[in-house]
N, C-alpha and C positions, 0 to 999 in steps of 0.2 A: 474424388469422394461422391458416393451416390445421393441422389435426392433424398431429402428427409421432410416428412410430413408428420403433424401431430397425430392425425388419425388416418388409417387406411381402410377404406370400405371395399370388400370384395363383393361384387355383384351389383348389376344395376337393373335388377327386376322389382317388384313392388316391396321387397324388404329394404334393398339399398336405396331406393329413391325416399322412402319413408325416413330411413336412417339419416340421410344428409339433411332432410328437412329438419329434424330434430337438433342436428348438429348446429345447422345455421341459426337456429332460434334460441336454443338453450346453451350453447357452448360457442358463440360466434366468434370469439377470438381464437378458435383452434383452426389450423390449416388442416386441409384434407384432399384426399384424391380417390377416384373411384376406378377400379379395375373391373372390366367387363370382357369375359373370355370370347364372346360372340361379337357379331358385327352390328348389333343394334341393341337398344335396351328393351326392357319388357320381361326378361326372363321367360317364364311358362307361356306367357300371353304372346310372345313373339315365336317361340319354338314350336308349339303345337298348332298345326294348320288343317287337322282333319275337319271333315264336314260336320257343321253344328258345334264346333268348339265353344263353350260357355263355362261359366261359373257354376258350381254347386253351392254357393254361398251367396246371399243376397248382398248387393252392392252397398247397402247401407252399413254393413259391419266388414265387408271386404275392402271397401273403398278407405280412403284415409280420413282420419277424424277431422283434420285441418282442410280437406278439399271435398265440399259437397258433392255428391253424385246427383246429377240433375236430370238424367234421362228417365223416362216413363218406365222403363222396364227394371225391376229389380233384380231379375235373373239375367245377366247380360250375355250377350255373345263375345267371344274372344276379340274380334276387331274392335269392338265399342270400348272394351277394357283396355287394349292397347292404346287405343286413341286417348283414353283418359289418363294413363300413365305418361304418355308423350306430352300432353298438354300440361300435367303437373310438373314434369322435369322442366319443361320450357318455362313456365310461370314463375318458378322459384329459382331459375338459372342454374338448376342442378345439372342439365344436360352439357353444360360448358365445361364441367369437371370429369366428364367420363372418358376413360383411355379405353377404346375398343380394341378388339384383339389382343388383349393383355390378360393373359392366364397365369395366376398365381400358382406355382408348383411346389414351394417350399418357404418355410419361414423359420427363422433361427433367432431366438431371444438371447440377449446378452444383458445379464444384471449389471456389468460393470457400465455399460453405456445407457442402460435401461430403453433399450430399443430392439424392435425386431427388424430383421433384415430379410426382406421378401424377394424371392428369386421369382422372375417373370419370364414367360416365353411370349415373344411378340410375333404376331402375324403368322402366315403360313409357314415362313421359314423357320419359326420357332427360335428366333434370335433372343438370345438371353441377356437380361439386365437386371439391376437391382433397385429397389426403393426401401428406404427406412422409414420406420414410424415408431412412436411410442406406444400406440394402441391399435390392435388389429381387430377389425370388426368384420366378421364373415356373415354375409348376406346372400349367400350362394345357393339357398335352397336345400333340398333333402334327397334329391335324387340325381342319378347320373345322366347328364345331357347327351353323352356319347353313345349310350345303348339303352334300350328298354328290356325288359323281362320276356324273353322268347323261348319257351320250352322247345325241346328238340322232337317235334312229332315225327313219328315213324312214316316213311313214304313221301316226306314233303318234297323231295327232289322229283317224284314222278308226277306231281301235279302239273297240268298243262295250262293252268290258268295262272293268275297272279296273286303273290302272298304279300300283304302290306301290313306293317306294323304302325299304329296310330301316331308314334312318336317322330316317325320319318314318313309323312304322308307325301306321296308324289304328286307333283302338280299336274302331270299329265294323265292321271287316273280317271278313265272314264267308266263309270258304273251305270250309266242309263241303260235302262232295259236289261241289265245283266242280273244274274242269281248271285246273290252275295251271302256269305256266312259270316257272321262276326262271332268269334270265340271269346267269351267273357261274359260277366253279369255284373261288373262294377260301373262306375260313373262314366268312363269312356264308352263302354259298350251301350249303356241305355241312352246316351247322347246320340251315338253313330246310327242305331237302328231306326228311330224314326226319321231322322235326317236324310239318310239314304234311301229309305223306302218311299220317299217322295217321287224319285225318278227311276229307280231299279225295278227289275222285273219282280223280284221278291228278296227279302231281307231275312234271314233266319239267325236268331241269337241263340247260340249254342252254349250252354252252360254246364259245368260240371255239378254246381249246386247253386241255389238261388240266393239273392241278396235282397235285404229289405228296401223296397222302393216306395215313394211316397209323392203324391202329387201336390203341387203348389202353384197357384197363379204366377205367371211371370211378371205380372205389375202388381205393387202394393198399392191398394186402393187408399188406404190411409195416407200413406206417404205422399201420394200424388195430391190428395185433397190438402193435407198440411202445407205443401209447397205452393198451392195456389192462394193459401190464406196467410202465410207467415214469410218472413225473410228466410232465404235460402238456408243459412246456416242453422237458424232456430229449428226449421222443419227438419233438416238433416239430423240435427242432434237428437230430436225427440224420437225420430223413427228408429235411428241407431240403438238408442237405449231400450226402446220397445222391442226390437228384435233380439238384443242381448239378454233381456230379461225372460223373454218367452222362450228363447233357446235354452237358457240354462234351466229353466222350470221343466220343460219336456225332457230334456236329458236326464235331469234328477228323478223325475217320476218313471222314466223308463228303466233306470237303473234300480230304483227301489221296487217297482211293481212291474217286472219283465213280462209276466204271463198276461197282465191286462194290457200293456203296450203292444205286445205281439198280436193280441186279439183285435185291438184297435187298428193296427197297421194293415192286418190282412183283410179286416172288414171294409176298409177304403178300396183295397185292391178289388175285392169281389164286386163293390158297388160300381166300379167303372167297368169291369169284364163281364159281369153277369153271373147268374147262379150256375150256369152249365160249364163255365170255365174251370180247369182243374188248377186251383190256386195251390192246393195243398203240395202238388207236385212241382209246379213252376216259380212260385213266388213265395214258398215257406222255407226260410233258412233253417239250418240246423243248430244255430247260435241264438242268444237272446239279442233284442234291440240294443244297438249301440256298443255292442262288442266289436262291431265294425261300423264304420261310417255309413249312415243311410244314404241311398242313392235318390237324388232329386229328379223328378219327372215334371217339368213345367208344363203347366196347361194339359196335363195328361196326355202329352203327345204320344208316348210310347203305347199306352193304352189305345188310343185312337186308331194307331196304324195296326195295331193286332186286330181289333174289332172290323177294321175295314178290309182285312185279308191281305195287306200289303207286307205285313211283318208276322213272325211267328217264334214261338220260343221251344227249343228242344232241350230237355234236360238229361244228359247222358254223358259218357266219357269218349274220348276219341281212341279208336282202335289203330287207324291209320289214315292218312291221306290216300287218295287214289287218283287216277288220271283226271277224273271228272267231278270230284268232290271229297267229302269225308266219311268214312266208314266208321261207324259207332260200335261200341262194345255190345250193344243190343243185337247187332247185325243189320241195322238199318243203314241205309246210305243217304247223306244229304247232298244233293248235286250243287255244285257252285262253279261260277266262273272266276269269282274273286273270293279270297278268303283274307279276313281281316283279323289278326291275332291281337286283340285288346286284352292281352294277358298280363298287363301290369307294368309297374316301374321297378327299376333297380335302385333301391335306396343307396345314398352316398354321403357320408358325414363331411361337410366342407370341402367339397369338390375333390377330396382325397389329398389335400395338401399335406406335405410332410412336414412335421413340426419337430422342433429341438429346443431346449432349454439349456442354456449355458454348456453346449457340446453334447448333451445326452439326449438321444432320440426319444420323443414322447410317442407312446401308443395310446390314443384316446380311449380305446377299449379298457384300459386299466385305470381310467379316471372316473371320478364321480361327478355327476352334472349339477351345478350349483344354480338354483332358482331357475332352472331351464335355460341357462344362458351363458355359464362359464365352466371351465373344467378345472377339477382340483388340481393344485400345484403347477398351473399354467398361468402365468402373470399376463396382465394387460391384453387378454384376449376374450372376446364374446362371440358368440354365434346367435343368429336370429332363427328361432323355430317356433312356428306357430301352433295353434290349437288343433287337435285332431277332432274335437267335438264342436267346433264353432269355426268361425272365419279365421285364417291364418293371421290377417293384419292386426286383429285385435291384441295378440300376444307380440307381434313384432313390433307395434307401436309401443307397447309397455316397456319391452326390452331396450328400445332405443332411447326413450326416456330415462331409462335406469342407467344406461351407459353414460348419458350426459351428466346425470348425477355423480356417477364414480369419478369422471373426468374433473369436474369442478370441485368435488372434495380432495382429490389429490392436489390440485393446485392450491387450494385453500390451506392444506396442512403442509405445503412444501414437500410433498412426496412424489416419486416418480413411478411408483410400482404398487399394484393391487393385486392380491393373489388369495383366491379360496383355498383354505386348508382344512381338511377333513382330521378334526380332532377329537370327535365323538366316538368313542368305541361302541355306543349302542345302535350306530346307524347301519342298517343292514342293507346289502345291494339289492336292487330290484331293476327289472327291465326298463329301459329307457322309456319306452311306450307300452301301456296296458292296452293292447289292441290286438284283435286275432287275425286281421287281415293277412292275406299271404305276403303281400310285398313287405309287411312290417315283421312277420315272423322270419321271412328269409334273411333279413338284415340284422336283427338285434345281436347277433354275436360279433357284429362290426362296430357296434356303437357303445358309448359310455354308459355306465349305469346311472340310475337315479337313486336316491337314498329312500329309507323307510320312514323317514321324518324331516321336517323343516330344518335349515333351508335346502336341503337336498332333494325333497320330494316335488314332483309336479303335481299340481291339483287339478289342471285343466278346468279352472273356474276363473271367469274373467273378473267378477267383482272381488273374489277374495286376492287375485293377483294385483288388481288395481290398488287396494288398500297397502299390500306389502311393497310393491315395486315403485308406486308413485308417492305414497305418503309415509311408508315405513322407513325406518332408519336404515342407512347404508352400513351401519356398524352392527356386527354380531360376532359370536365365538368363532365363527369360520372365516371372516373377512380380515386380511391383514394387509394393511397400509405400511410401505416400507421404502427403502432406498431413498433417502433424503436428497433433495437437490443440492448439488455441491456450492459451496460459498462462491459468490460472485457469478453464478449462473442462472439465468431466468428459469422460472418453473416450467415445465412442459406444458 
């Protein structure tokens, strides 16, 4: 007989660590295990090792509500975030429950047993085993850890230098005094360019089209002042709410008044780069603010590198790679010793795990997403998926709290199964994410749909979700509690 736990958490990154904290505090009588496919915890913050890796959200909202962020920098570097996650996992005894190099590849639900049987591949040999659970909580992020998005650039085999994707940064890469071209204009590119420019001969950011960028101090002066005057948890809580409300305010205003938001954002760029810089060509996107995520430039480091002549921006398309660089559609050639393809991620739902319910294969694409965390007609399964317009952890925390509420409601009612059912014929399917970013658009045909109204609609609004998920009822017309505990058997 395979091992059985009440809750199986898949993923030991920021979502999984937060999930287990909630289980330990809100459903402490449940047994659990954590599966992690990689050899260490941390998820994103352990995987990505490229120069300058950092958060693009402030740590007062990306950090956990229960674990104050006490570093001076609000926009933190990757190693500091990883250290914070390791400290949290050790402090709460979470790290002792993580099973490393355990990859969940399939999960089969049995209504008769009210259990998921999860197939696992262990270690490099991919030895197979199974573990059973009553509730499966997928905290494995939203992108493919095994591959990044890399377009097939013509002539790339001719390039005499080195081609690197940020997701797989080589430890031995020496770019000092080298000419570097970073292809891309997103968060990874605007992080890499100023960091590499510190020692490279020159760094060129080659972009097909611009992204909105905004400078922000890496330190939160008010947060640091509060921390000096108040207990750590109080100061952290006040700063967290300040940043949540300000973020929601600016997002709402940008969506309501896009022309004014655009003017303001571009005005800030002009203030940094001066009146002679071609902001219209290099920093003016073809979309409205927050149709894609804004790129954060802490302490104006990108603008500083450009003004110093250590970095430059070229807006054009790639015709082909050459032996010595990149030929552009315009005919210009950009010389390079190293090319970094910061071209994005490959999104993947729940690490590509194969699902079945009572012997029938489940295609998540045909499902409807319930409250941003469950799939229609799929019992006892939740997935952690954060916000696109705010810090990931804000939604992950709310999801974990709601999962605990469902677990406790099942136990109180003597039920073993909870399943969202789409019974409202007026609900229309809508894309899972309302975002125009390339990595999102490429993946939406592989994701479930959200609905046109609650509880199937994603609002991307923390205060609204807080009221619904933390304080709202777990009962609605969609949620079905079923499968009573057999007489004489303890509730799950």
